[in-house]
N, C-alpha and C positions, 0 to 999 in steps of 0.2 A: 627283658622288658619291667618298665618302672611300674609299679602297681600304684593303687590309686592312693595309697596312705604315703608313698614314697613322692607323689606328685604333691599332694596337700602339704608335706613337710618343707617343699623346697621352694613352694610358691606363696607369693604374699597375694594372688590374685587368681582365682579359679571361675571360670564362666563357663557354663556348660548349657546348650541347646537354648540360649536366650531367645524370647519372644516377647515382642510388644505390639499389639492389634488396635487400632482405632476403628471399633466398627470393623468394616470388610478390609479395612487398609492396614496392612504390617509395617509398622514403621522399622522394626527390627524384626529378621526371620530366621530362628534358628542358629544365632551366633554362640561359637564355642573358640574359647582363647584361655590361656594362662602367662601370668607374670611373675617371673622368678624374684627372690627376694634381692634387692639391690639393682635391679634391671630398670634401664630406661626405656619405654616403650613408645613408639609414635604411632597416634590414629590418624589414619587420613582418609579423606574421602569427600566427594561434592555434596554442594549444600544440599539439604534434604536426604542425604544416606543413611543417616540414623546413630551419628557420632555423638550429640548431645544426649539423645534419648539414651544411648547406653551409658554414658559415665553418669547419667541421674540416677539410673538404675543403680549403678554400683555403687554410689554415693550414699544409698538410702533415701532419696529424695522423690522416687517414684517407684511404683511398683510394676513388675513384669507379669504379662499374660501366662508365660510358662517357662520353665527354665531355672536354673539356680545360679546365684553369686555367692562365692564362698571367699571372705578376707579372711585370711592367717588361718583357715579353716572352721571359721565363722559363718555360718548362713545369715545373709544380709536380711533375708525376709524373715526368718524365725525368730532372729535374736539381733534384731535393727540397732537398740543402745549399745550392744556389747559391741558389734560389728562396726559402728561408727567411732569408737575409741582408737580402733587402728588405722582410721582414715581422714587424710586432710584433704580439704576440698576448696579450689580457687575456679570459680566460675567465669565465665568470658566476660562479663559485665561486674565487676568485684562491688558488691554495694558498701563500700566505706563510708562512715559517717564523715560529714564533711567538717564538723566544728569541735573536733578532738584531736588533741596532741597525739603523734604517734607514741610516745612512751605509753601515755595514759590507756590508750585505745589496745595496745599490745597487753600491758597487765590485766586490763579487764577480759580481753579475751584468753589469758593464760587462766584467771581464775574460773571462768565459764568451763575450762577443758580440766579443771581439778587438780591444778596446780597449785601449791599455798607456800607461806613461810619463803625459805632459804633458797628453796628449789624454784620458785616461782620468781625470784630474783635473778637467778643465776642461768634460768632458761631464758628469760628476756633479754638477758646482755647476750647469751650466746647468738639467737637469731639476730639480733641487730648487729652483730660482728660477721654472721654470715652472710647477712644480706645487705651488709653496708649502709647502715643505717644510724649507727650509733652519733658520729662525727657531724652529719650532714643533716639529718632528719629527726633526730629523737626528740626535740623539743619544738618543732614546727605543727602547725595545723593540718591535718590531713588534706582539705580544701586547697590549700595553698601549694601544695606538692605538683611536681610535674608528673605527666601519665606515667615515666618512668620508675617514679619513687613510688606511686602508688601500687605498682606490679611488685615490686619489692615488699611492700607492707602486706600485701595479700599472699605472697609466697611465705614470710615470715609467720604469719597468723597460721597459715597452712601446716607448717612445720614446727608450729609451738610444743605440742605435744608429744613430738616423736614418732609421729604415727609410722606403721609399717608401709603404708601404702598412699601417694600423693597423687591427685588427680589434678591436671591445670586444662582448662579449656581455654585455648588460643591465648597464651601468656605472654606472647609477644606482639600481640596486634595493637594497631594505632601506634608503636613506638618508632624513633627516628633510627638510623643505622647504629649509633652509638650506644643507644640504649638496649637495642637487640642483643649487641655484643656483650653487654653486661648480664643481662637477664640470662642469654645464653650460657655464661661462663658461671652463673649462680647456680642454673640445673644440672650442668655436669658435676658441679662440686658435693652434689647428692648421689652421686652414682654409689653404689656399695653400701649405702647408708640407709636408703629408705628406695623402695619399687616407686617410680614415675611413669605416670600416664602423661602425655602431651597429646592433645587434640590441637591440628595446626592446619592452616593454608598454604603456610610459607615452609614449601617443601625443602628446600635447602638447609632450613633449622632442623627439620627432622633427620637429615641426612648426617649434620653436623653433631649432633648432640645424643642422638638414639642408638642404641645397640640393634633394636630389631623395630621393624614397622608393620603395621596391619593395615591393609587397605580395605575399606567398606564401601560397598556401590549397592544400593536400591535394596539396603537393610541386612545385605549379607555379606561376609567375609571372603572378599576374590582374591586374595595373596596375605602372604603372612613370611616374613624372612627378613635376615639382614639386608642392608641396600645392596651389597655384593649377590647375596642369594638371589636376590629378587631380578637384580640385571641379568643373571646367569637363566633363568625361567622365562621372564617375558622378553629380553632383547638379548638372546643367546649368540654373542657376534664379537669380534673383536674390531675396534675402529680405530683410525690411524689418520691424524692431520699430516699431508705431505705438501711441501712447498717447493718446487723446482721450476727449472726452464725447460718444459717438454710441453708441448701442444697436447691436447686431449687424445688425438689419434696415436701418437708416438707413444704416451706415457700409457694409454692403454696395451698396446702391442707388447711393451716389454714387461709389463704387469702382470700378463696372463701367462707367459712364459715362466716366471718365476712362482707366482701365485695362482694357480688355473680355477681356483673355486672363488677367487677376489672378485668383489665389484666394487667399482667407485664411481664419485660424482664429481662435478666441479662445482666449487662452492659459487654462489650467485654472484657474490660481492668482488669476483676476482675474473680479470679477461685477459691476462697476459699485458696489462699497458706498460708495465716495466718489466717486461721480459720473464715475471714469475707469475704461474699457476699456482693455484691453490686445492689440493683435491682431498677427499674425504674416502679412504678406502676401507670396506667393510670385510673381514674375512671369518671364515667360523673359528668357533673357542677352540683353545688348544694349538693350533698354528701360531709358530715362532715368527709371526707377520712383522713385527718391527724390526727385528735384526735383518731379515731377509730383504726388507724396504732400503735399509741403508747399505747393505752389502751391493745391490743391485743399481742403485740410483747414484751413489758414491765413486763407483769404480769409472765413469767415464767424466770428464770434465763437462761436455756439452750440458748435462744436466744441471750443472750449478746447485746440487742439492742444498737448501737452507734448513729445512725441518722436516722430522718426522717424530711425531709425538701421539702418544697414546689418547685418545679423546673417550673417558668412560661415559656411558649414558648417563643423564642425571637422573636425581630421582621423579622429577617431573615427568620425563620420557616414560620412565616405568610405570608411574600412576596413570598416563594415558591409555598405555596399552595394556594394563591390569583392568581397567574400568571399560575400555572397548571390548576387551574379549568379555566380558561380563554382560555388556550391552547385546554382543553379537550371539552368546548363548541362548538370553532370553527370546531374540527374533527367532531364533531356529525351532523354539519350543511349539509344538502342534498347539493349536486353539483347543480350550476347552469347550465341547458341545453343551 
């Protein structure tokens, strides 16, 4: 079993029993989690779940009612200035100055973060290269930049002092698809060098970028793990798409013979008009359903099997299942007298 000193040594962030109350209302309630060095963590939750409150406390911009936050073993509450040297923070609506050139702004921010001399010049050049700002935006006025390049400037600012922990609140909100891909690749390039926490409503984004996700609802952590582990916990099944020329009645009869525990449904947008039906087949985890389906329905020409493909539940489906479970648990609690 890993002791507390081992946890601190391997962690960029350790949050223990964190609570924030506004009067009788708890914005966050007894939250605990950790982020390993170099890990990219997704922080998910519906509006009002407590994501931004948690991030502001971690960044030292707000005080918790109770609980502790340690960044690289340093208490944010007891030693805020020391802890902040290890943190880069990019808020959702990044307040960049409109009338300053990108290079001037980054040099100014580097001085505020304690860089000077040759190291300042080298680090500003490095972050402009990492964020692809040097050739297209270095001399431009920030107010004239697109939203995508403004986000790059925000990320460049956050990583300037090479912090151990980067906090990004909705880094791709409002961006077009091309800009989202560029920011996604930029964030992925930080893996292993810095720990990153990303709050996002774009769930596929979290799955593509993050090593692990935490789902928060009503101020509490309701799920934590890799996307695959969360699927297995909240939607423990295999799903396969099957397309062939068998009516639901005949398909169901043959399916039960080879996969007795399987369930299936006919996709709403298919009716066999072209002779083909498209089904979703659900089976328990651990069954080799894909191979069984191929062997069974390719054995006779009448099936005209066209497709058998694994369909993994999306992170959005996992998110809905996790938050639904937490709501159900709240509803089952007896009312306080």
